[in-house]
C-alpha positions as a Python dict, from the first residue, in 0.01 Angstrom:
ca = {
    (1, 'M'): (0, 0, 0),
    (2, 'S'): (141, 352, 14),
    (3, 'T'): (-80, 636, 132),
    (4, 'A'): (157, 906, 0),
    (5, 'R'): (-2, 1149, -240),
    (6, 'R'): (139, 1175, -585),
    (7, 'R'): (230, 1529, -692),
    (8, 'I'): (54, 1654, -1001),
    (9, 'N'): (259, 1860, -1243),
    (10, 'T'): (24, 2154, -1303),
    (11, 'A'): (228, 2276, -1601),
    (12, 'Q'): (150, 1950, -1781),
    (13, 'L'): (-218, 2023, -1724),
    (14, 'G'): (-187, 2366, -1886),
    (15, 'F'): (-206, 2561, -1561),
    (16, 'D'): (-36, 2900, -1596),
    (17, 'T'): (109, 2979, -1254),
    (18, 'E'): (218, 3333, -1344),
    (19, 'A'): (-131, 3418, -1472),
    (20, 'Y'): (-281, 3273, -1153),
    (21, 'L'): (-52, 3489, -936),
    (22, 'R'): (-146, 3798, -1141),
    (23, 'R'): (-514, 3719, -1084),
    (24, 'L'): (-459, 3695, -707),
    (25, 'R'): (-302, 4042, -704),
    (26, 'L'): (-573, 4169, -936),
    (27, 'L'): (-841, 4028, -705),
    (28, 'R'): (-700, 4228, -415),
    (29, 'H'): (-696, 4547, -623),
    (30, 'I'): (-1045, 4494, -768),
    (31, 'V'): (-1206, 4418, -434),
    (32, 'S'): (-1046, 4687, -228),
    (33, 'G'): (-724, 4833, -363),
    (34, 'E'): (-575, 4760, -23),
    (35, 'N'): (-231, 4634, 67),
    (36, 'Q'): (-190, 4268, 163),
    (37, 'K'): (-223, 4337, 535),
    (38, 'E'): (-555, 4521, 502),
    (39, 'F'): (-689, 4275, 247),
    (40, 'G'): (-600, 3982, 474),
    (41, 'R'): (-777, 4156, 760),
    (42, 'R'): (-1085, 4203, 536),
    (43, 'L'): (-1086, 3829, 465),
    (44, 'G'): (-1016, 3735, 826),
    (45, 'I'): (-673, 3585, 757),
    (46, 'S'): (-319, 3700, 830),
    (47, 'A'): (-125, 3916, 587),
    (48, 'T'): (136, 3642, 579),
    (49, 'R'): (-117, 3387, 459),
    (50, 'W'): (-236, 3615, 175),
    (51, 'N'): (122, 3704, 89),
    (52, 'N'): (204, 3333, 67),
    (53, 'L'): (-76, 3288, -186),
    (54, 'E'): (48, 3581, -394),
    (55, 'Q'): (398, 3429, -382),
    (56, 'G'): (274, 3098, -524),
    (57, 'Y'): (187, 2878, -228),
    (58, 'P'): (-104, 2647, -317),
    (59, 'M'): (-454, 2758, -226),
    (60, 'S'): (-626, 2514, 5),
    (61, 'R'): (-985, 2408, -44),
    (62, 'G'): (-1067, 2591, 280),
    (63, 'M'): (-920, 2915, 144),
    (64, 'A'): (-1117, 2879, -179),
    (65, 'L'): (-1435, 2831, 25),
    (66, 'L'): (-1347, 3135, 238),
    (67, 'L'): (-1308, 3349, -77),
    (68, 'I'): (-1643, 3226, -208),
    (69, 'Q'): (-1806, 3312, 125),
    (70, 'R'): (-1644, 3654, 172),
    (71, 'L'): (-1645, 3760, -195),
    (72, 'P'): (-1968, 3610, -332),
    (73, 'R'): (-1953, 3783, -670),
    (74, 'M'): (-1604, 3650, -735),
    (75, 'S'): (-1543, 3327, -924),
    (76, 'V'): (-1294, 3059, -822),
    (77, 'E'): (-1295, 2948, -1188),
    (78, 'W'): (-1163, 3290, -1286),
    (79, 'L'): (-911, 3296, -1007),
    (80, 'S'): (-764, 2955, -1080),
    (81, 'L'): (-820, 2917, -1455),
    (82, 'G'): (-897, 3265, -1590),
    (83, 'K'): (-1253, 3175, -1696),
    (84, 'T'): (-1469, 3485, -1667),
    (85, 'G'): (-1810, 3326, -1729),
    (86, 'N'): (-1909, 3310, -1362),
    (87, 'L'): (-1784, 3654, -1261),
    (88, 'S'): (-2040, 3917, -1174),
    (89, 'H'): (-2078, 4190, -1436),
    (90, 'H'): (-1903, 4435, -1205),
    (91, 'H'): (-1600, 4211, -1152),
    (92, 'A'): (-1579, 4112, -1520),
    (93, 'T'): (-1575, 4482, -1615),
    (94, 'Q'): (-1305, 4553, -1357),
    (95, 'V'): (-1094, 4260, -1480),
    (96, 'M'): (-1116, 4381, -1840),
    (97, 'R'): (-1025, 4734, -1733),
    (98, 'F'): (-723, 4628, -1529),
    (99, 'E'): (-604, 4386, -1799),
    (100, 'S'): (-633, 4660, -2060),
    (101, 'I'): (-428, 4897, -1844),
    (102, 'E'): (-168, 4628, -1785),
    (103, 'A'): (-141, 4550, -2158),
    (104, 'S'): (-104, 4921, -2241),
    (105, 'S'): (173, 4955, -1982),
    (106, 'R'): (358, 4658, -2130),
    (107, 'R'): (330, 4800, -2484),
    (108, 'E'): (457, 5137, -2364),
    (109, 'M'): (754, 4977, -2188),
    (110, 'L'): (842, 4778, -2501),
    (111, 'Q'): (834, 5092, -2714),
    (112, 'H'): (1101, 5250, -2493),
    (113, 'L'): (1342, 4957, -2511),
    (114, 'P'): (1650, 5016, -2729),
    (115, 'D'): (1657, 4821, -3056),
}
């Protein structure tokens, strides 16, 4: 009997990797506005490890637990799936604000594209 793990295709499960990576960057900006090095230091991890997450490396269970411990008002459900129900009011407001700014920036860029 094989003990090898079978890879799960997250795209088939409806997981949006690009949205997840945006939320990781947004988390860093909401919590502190710091660069990756300073944010990693705040969490007690290396800048390389946080950078790897922002580049798409999978988040371990241990890292998820660390985020829950160090950022208690943050929600892993939001981070991984975009569900805002468990975010604190403060973080939910910040997420909406940043997403609104991002959407406005995208609309402005599209308006300046040649037809």
